[in-house]
N, C-alpha and C positions, 0 to 999 in steps of 0.2 A: 165559421160564421163570417169572418172578415173577408175571405175569398168570395163568398156568395154576395156580399155587399158590393165589393169592387166589380164583380162580374155584372151585377144588376146595373150599376152606374154605367158601365161600358155599353151595355145593350141600350139603355136609355139615351146615351149620348150619340150613338150611331144612328138611332131612329129619328132623332130630332133634326130640325132644319140646320144646315150648316151654312152660315154666311161667311164669305171669304172674299179675298181679292184675286183668287186664281181658281181655275177649273181645268182639269185634264179632260181633253176630248181626243180619244184615241192616242196617237203619239204626239199630239200638239197640246199647248197650254194657252188658255184664254186668261188674260190678266186685266186687272183694273188699269185703265189708261189706254187699252186697245180701242180701236175704232169700231163703230157700228158695222162697217163693212167686214171687219175681221170676224165679228160675231156671226154675221150671215154666212161667211165662208166656212166657219167651223160647225155651226149648228143648223144652218139652213133657215127656212122661213119659220117664224114663231107660230105657235098654236094660237096665241092672242097677244095683243098689245094693250096696255092701259096707261093712263096718266094718273099721277097723284095730284090732287087738287089742293090748292092753298086758298085760304080765305082772304088773302091780300088783294087789294085793288090797285089800279095803276097809280103812279105818282101824282097825277093831276087830280085824282079822286073822282073824275067824271065817269069813269068806266067801272062797272060792277062785275065785269067779266072775271071769272076765276081763271087762274093760270096753273099750269102743271108745275109741280115742285117736288124736289127730293127733300131730305131732312134739312138741307142747308138753304132751302128756298130757291134753288136753281131750277130752271125749266128742264123737264126730263120725261122719260117713259120707262115702263117696265115691260120687258119682252118675256113671255112665258113659253117654255118648251117642255114636252114630255118625251123622254128618251131613256131607253134601257132601264126601265123600272124606276126612273127618277123624274121629279118635277124640278125644273131649273128656272129661276127668275133672274134675268140680267137687267140691271138698272142702267140706263143710258142717259147721260146729261151732256148737252152740247156735243153730241156725236161721239162721246167717249164712255166706256164702261166705268161706272163708279162703284158697283157692288154686284156680287154674284151670290145667289142663295140656291143651294142644291139640297133637295129633300128626297129621301128614298120613299117610294110609294108602298 
């Protein structure tokens, strides 16, 4: 019974999204802190790009424009890729990788 429970947890964990600071791409590794250019070198052109929007307005309060933001309120983008049976989302803030999420499809 205990082995079945552990096996079930393992299957669930491997099927769930994996947020990480590294991603193996062939014989290379993409890491948090790498440049957006490095992401393009390793993964190519993304399937899509999106921005996370914050409800914050500018400091002067005159602009109601929303800005892109990651969890820390910094401007950024999410680049999405489909590769080898995986969906990969790379978050880029100020031209650098801040987060990598890889999910098996």
